N, C-alpha and C positions, 0 to 999 in steps of 0.2 A: 428628604430620605435617609432613613437610618442605613447605616452602613454595618454590615454583616460583623466585620470585625468588631464593632464596638460591644456588640454582645459578647462575643468571645471574651473581649478584654474584661468586660465587666464580671464575668462568671470567674476570671481569673483572680482579681480582685477580691470578691467576695469569698472565695475558699481561701487563698492566703490571706487577707486581712491587712495586705500591705501592697504599696504602689511599689516598692523597690524589690519584692521577691516577684510580684508579677511580671512587672518589667524584666527581669533576669529570665523567668520562663518562658515570656512571650520574645526575648531577643530585640526587645524595646528597650528605647532612653525611658527614663523614669519621667519626664516630662510629657512625653509621648501619650503615655499611659495616661497621665493626668488630664491630658487634652482631651483623649477619647470617652474619658468618663463625663467630664464636663459638658461635650458635645452630646452625649447620649442623654443625660438628664435635661438637656435643653429641649432634646426632641421629644423626649415623654411628657415633659414638664411637670416633672416630679424630680424631689431630692432621693438619691439612692444610698449615699453613705455619710454619716456623722464623719469630720475628719478631727481626729485627735492628733496628738502627739507623737503617738506611736502606733495605731492602728487605724484602718478604715471599717467602722462598723455600720453595717448596713441597715437603713431604715426600715419601717414595715414594709412601704412599697418595694423597697431593694429588697426584702425576704419574698414578698408576692413575686415579682420579677421572674428572681432567682427560679422559684418553683416553677414558673412557664416555661422557662427556656433553658433549664440545665441539661433535661434530657435531648432535646435537638442539638445541643452543642457538643455534648459527649457523643453523639450518631454521627454528627458530622467530621468530629476528630476521627472517630473510628474508620470513617470510610478515607480520610485522608492518609490516615496509616497504612492502610490496606494497597492505596497506589503511589505513595510518597516515594520518589525514586530513593534507593539508599538506605532508607527505613528497613525494609525487609526485602529479600530476594527470593521467598519463597513463590511467590507468582508475579513476576513483572508485567509489565506491559508494555505495546507498542504498536506502532500503525502501519501497516503494509501495503504499498501500492503496485499493483501487477495487473495483469491482463486476465480476465476470466479463463482463459485457456490454459495459464500457466498454473491458476488456482488450482482448475478442476483436476489439472493434469499430476501436478506434483505436491499439493498442500491438501485437500480436501479429504481423502483417507487416512492423512497421519493426524489430523486435528486432534482425536481422542488421546494421543501421544504426548502431545504438548502441553506442557502445564504454564499456560501464559496467558493475562490476558491479552487477546487479538482482535485489533479492529481492521479489516480490509476495504482498500478504495481502488475501483476498477477507474479504467481510463487509457488513451492513447498515450502515446509516448510523450508528447509535448505536454500532455496535461499532468502526468505525471512527475515531470521534471519540475515543471513549476511546484507543485504540490511539495515537493522533496525541498525545493531552495526556499521554500516559505515556511518550512516545519509543519506542514499539516499531515506530512508521512516522515517517518524515519528511516523506511529502507525500502527500496524498489526493485523491481526488475526488468532490465532493458536487454534489448537484442544487438545492440552496438555501443562502443564508448563514442562519448561526444565531448566536446570542447565548451569553454565559454563559463564553466562553473567548477568550483574547487569541492569536487566530488571524487570519492574514492570507487575503483570499481574490482572486482574478483569474478573470477568465473567460477559459474554455477555448473554447465554441461553443454555439451557441443552438438550437434546434430547436422542432416544435411538437408539441403532443400533439393526437393525434386518435383517433376511435373504429374499433375494426377488429373486423369478424364473422369467425365461421368460414364456410366458404362454403356450406354448407348453410342456416344461418341467414340469411345475406346473401340467398341465392336465395328463401327463405319470406318474407322481411320483409313488411309491408305497407305500409312506408314507405321513400321513396329520398331523399326531398327534406325537409328542414328549414325551416319558415317561421314566421311569427307565427300562423298560420291553425291550424296543427296542433302546435303545441308540448306543449300540454297531452296531449294523444293519445299524441306520440312518448314524452313523460316516463313516463306511465303504461305505455305498453308497454316500454321500456326497464329500468323497475323489475320486470318479471315474467320478466327473462330469466336465464339464468344466466351469471355473470359471474366473470372470471379476473382477478388482481390481483397487484401487485408485493408489498403490505404490508396488515395488516389494517386500519390506519387510511385505506386510498383514496385516498392524496395527489392521485394522478394522475385518477382517477374523478372527486372531488372537484373539481378544478381545472375539469375538462371540464363538469360538473355547473353550479357557480357561474356559467361564463363564459356558458353557453347558456341555462340557466333561473333563474338569480339564486337558487337555492337550494341546499341539502347534499342529496345523494343519500339517500334512505331504502333503502338496499339492503346485503345482505352480500354478500362475494366467496365462491362456495362452492370455489375453489380458488385458493390462495393460493403463489406460487412467488419463490423468492430471485433468480430471474432471467428478464428478458424474452424471452431465448432461449428458454425452459422453458417459458413462457405460449405463445409461437407453436407451438411443438411439439405442446402439449398442445391448442389450439384446430385446429392441423392436421387432430386425428383426433377431434375431440369437436363440441360444438354450444355456442356461447355469443360472449359479446362483453369486449373488453379496452381500456382507453385504453392506447397505447404511443406513445414519441415516434416523430418520423418515421423518425429515422435507422436505428429497428429496424423500424418498420412498413412502411416502402417496399422495403427489400430483402426480405422475407416476401411482401409483394405480387408483385414480380417475380417472385418464386420460384411464385408461383401458390397459396400455402399457406392465404392469409386474403383479405378482402377490405375495403377502406375504405369505412365508412358515413358517408352524410351529408356530403360532400366540400364543400356550401355551407356548415356549420356555422361557427360562431366556433371558433379553436384557440387555447388557450391557450400561453404560452411556455415551454419547459422549456429552464433553463440547467445547463450543465455547469461547474464551477468546481475551479480548483487551491486548496488549502487547506495552508497550513503555518504552525506555530506562528512568532510573530513574533520570539521569542526562539532560534528554530533556529540551528545553526553549519552549516546545510547549504545555505545559500543558492546556491555555488557550483554545487553536484550539482544543486540544483533548477532552476536557469536552463538548465545545461548539459543536462539530460532534457528539459526543457518546448521547449527551443530544437530539440531533436532531433527530437522529436515533432512540431513545425509542426502541429498540430491547428486546422483549419480550421471 
């Protein structure tokens, strides 16, 4: 099988007429260039150059081959120049991993203002961490700091976690406020309700429970979704409870699809963090994108 680089090397030798000059332009050794030309000639079964003491002169078949591939090689190099890191920073590229909720809430509307080539990968936290470590993404969004990887963390924004209910459950709820006199009754009532969650580990529900009851919840979520927006949609047509970041919950409340419960209760913090590998080669692109988004 012909290596595409052999064709590139062939065009350089053809255009410069010299193994030495071609090797300098390609940042290769002269013997390496010569070996690629020999390999290409063996593959196509034709002699491509007449070797002289001073120049590499193309044969008739060499001229024919050049006429057939020169345009393709030129197009390939133009594409490389557009995307090659360091050659031009007019429109750099980066791959970002985040949740669909973050993308929809903080990025989607700002895309027309960002002069970059952006590729997005959506996934849960464990998937995104693996993608980042394997260089399948260059920047990710996390809701927590974690250990075990040599990653940088920087704060994007902070929110609060609040309890939200479907409208019917809110209207039927026997409790509207939470205080020291009714905490046990509320805890028991909450444990008997239907719950929606973002993850089977119940991280947000657990944070809410520990903050308000100093214990872990003894519940199971009936419905687990990969997106807060899906939770809101399901709750608007159903009956149950969920703990959501306020940047999601407040918008849903304003739309009239869910209700906030126990507004006087303690609200744990929820952070959003940019994460990248410490050894990344994409510091310029990361700074460019995060500054352009300017999330508060």
